[in-house]
N, C-alpha and C positions, 0 to 999 in steps of 0.2 A: 485607813490608817492601821487598824488592828490587824487586818489581813497582811499588810506589808511587814509589820513588826514580828510576825510569827516566823519570818524567814531569816536565815543568816545572810551576811553580806554576799557570800558566794552563791547561795541559793537564790537570793533576790536577783542578782545579775543574770543568772542562768534562766530563771523562770520568767522574769519580767521583760527581758529584751525583745523577744518576738512580739509580745503584746504591745510593747512600746513602739516598735517599728511599725507594726500594723496600725496602731492608733494614729501615729503621725501621718502615715500614708492615707488613711481614711479621712483625716481632717483636711489634708491637702487636696485630695480628690473632691471632697464635698465642697470646699471653698471654690475650687476651680469650676465645678458644675454650677454652683450658685451664681458665680460671676458670669458664666456663659449664658445661663438662663435669664439673667437680669438685664441683659443689654437693653438699653432704653431705645425703643423704636416707636415712632409716631404712627398710629393707625388712624387715618382720617375717619371722622364720623360719617354716617350716611348723609348724602347730599340731597335727600328728598326735600323738595320745596325750596331748594337754594336757587337764587337768581343766577342767570348766566353772567359771568364776569370775564373781562379780558385781563388775564393775569399779568402778562408782561407790562411793566410800567406802573403797576399799582404798588408793589412792595419794594420797588427800587426806583430811585430818582434817575433822571437822565444825567449822565456824567461822562467826562472824557477819560477818566482813569478810575481804578478801584479806590484809590486814596481820596478821591473827591466825591464818592458816592454816599448817599444817604439810603440805608437799607433797613426796612422793618424786619425784625426777626419773627416772621410768621411763615407758615408753610408756603413754599413757592411751587405749587402743584400745576403742572402744565395740562390742564383739562378745561373742557368747555364749561363744565359746571364744577367750580371749586368748592368743596365743602367749607362751611363757615367754621373757623377755629373756635373751640369752646373754652369756657372758663367756669369755675364753680364759685368764683368770688364776686361779691357785690361791687368791689373796687379793685379790679385786676391791675396787674403791672405789665406794661408793654415794653419790650426791649428794642433798641435801635442801634445800628452801627452808623456812627456819624463821622464825617471828616473833621479835620481840625477846624474849629469854628469859634468865632467871636461875634455873636449877634443875638438874635431873638428867636424864640420858639413860639409857635402858635399851634394849639391843639384844639380840635373840634370833634364833638361827639354828636351823632345823629341817630334818631330812631330810623330804622331801615325797613321800609314796607315793600321792597322789591325793585323799585326803579329810582333813579336819581331825582325825578320830579316828585316822588312821593316821600322823600326823606324829610324829617323834621328835626331841626337843630334843637338840642336840649342842653348843650353845655359848650362853653368856650373858655379857654384860658391862654395866658401869654406870660412868658418869663424870659429873662436874660440867660444866656449860656455862653461859657467860655471854657473850652477844653481842647486837649489834643484828640487826634483820631482814636476811636475805640468804641466799645459797647457801653451804652448808658441805659438806665431804666427810668421809666416814667410811670408812676403810680397815680391812678385816678384819685384826685384830691378829695378831702372830706366835704368840700362844698359842692361837689358834683353829685348829681342824683344817683342813687343805687341802680345798678343794672337789674332789671326784672327777669324773673325766670322765663325761659323759653321765648324770649324776645330777641330779635336780631338787631344789632347796631352796626353802624359804620363809623369809622374815625378817620381823621386827616391830621397829619403831623407835618408842619412846615418849619424849616430853618431858614431864616433870612439874615444874611450877613453882608459885609461890604462887597464880597466877590460874586455872590450868587444867591438865588432863592431855590431851595430844593423842597420837594414835596413827596410824601408817600401816603398811601391809603391802605386801609385794612378793614376787616369786619370781625365781629365778635358776637358770641351768643352765650348767655349764662344758662347753664343746665344744672340739674340736680343729680348727684350720683345715685346709682342703684344701691339699695340698702345693703346688699351683700358686699359690694365694692366699698361702700362707705365704712362698713364694719372692719373690713381688712385694713383700710387706710388708717383707721383710728388706733390700731394697735401697732402700726409700723413706726419704728424710730429711725431706721436707716434711710437717709435722704435718697439714696440711689434706688432702693426698693420702692419708695413712695413715688419717685419720678417715673419709674418703669410702669407701675400700676396705672398712673394717671395717663401717661402717653398711650398706653394700650387701649384706654377708654376714649381716646380722642380729645382729652383735656390738655390742649396745647399750652395755654398760658401758664398754668401752675407747674406743669412738668418742667418747662423752661426756667421758671423762676426758682424752683427748688435746686436745680443744677447750677444756676448762676450764683445763687447765694452760697451754695456749698463750695464753689470755687473761690469765692471771696473769703470764706472762712478758712479754708485749707488750700491756698493758692498753688502749692507744688505737689498736690496729690495726683499721681498719674491716673489712678483708676477713675477719679471724678472727671478728669479731663477726657478720658476715653469715652465715658458715658455721655458727656456733653457733646463730643464729636459725633457719637453714634446718633444722638437725637437730631442734631443739625443736618447730618447727611440724610437721614430718613425723610427730612422735609426739604431736601434740595437746597440747603443753605451752607454748602461746603465752603464757599468763599469767605464766610465769617470766621473760620477757624484760625486764620493767621493773625487775628486782631485780639488785643487784650481788653480788659475792662477798664473803664475810666470812672473814678469815683467823683461824680459831679453832684454835689449836694443839692443843687437846685432842682435837678431832675429826679434823683433817687428819693429825696424827701418830699416836702410839700412845696409846690410852686406858689407864687403869690396869688392873691384872689383874682378870679377871671375878670377880663375886661367887660364893661357893659356894652353889649352888642348894639349897633345902630341898625335901624330898619333898612337903611340904604346900603349897608355893608354886605357884600355878597359872600364874605367868608363864613 
């Protein structure tokens, strides 16, 4: 301020304009470079020790058309050994693309020891759902057990309505961030930067959640949508991009208490 006041109006215009133009250009270039470097890309974690899975049919239900599909928003990697998507949360949120539905949802969580015969059911819940086609979120409820560190789990999500029963499966593993990465994350406030950092570390569930919540907060922000699209494309989920979010309170908030499982019930 004192420096500027020492100039006359003419001197100020003459002296400051080149610096002003240079400053604007520098800011524009810096913002462009930051945006380019921040593109959210999912980098799969190492698949060491991961069980072989048949990817087709697990993350997407059998369906006649795109509008009738139930799709889990988890990486759809066409490999013999698909890395287990990771989370850093004790109670992660899982996203699904659902068709128009009026029915009931069943969710099951198993400890996964490598083969279907070795899985142990640890949680089950059920709740009613009624919404148009779109993306919904399911957060592991408070009455479910916390996910333990470095333990692999599998889950199953069924929608049962008058027209059809659709099922998708997935896996999840809770990990702890490296201290350096955790420190970087702790000082980040920009959701796009946070999502980019987590996706680069193979933390799928939180990277997706951050971008989903950012879109709901600022629904018409083009930059947020572009980062959302970049993340989905990096996980071969391009088909989800044409669909909007559905605010379904029963699935985004807390589902009712889980059903009491019966010993004879195979679910």
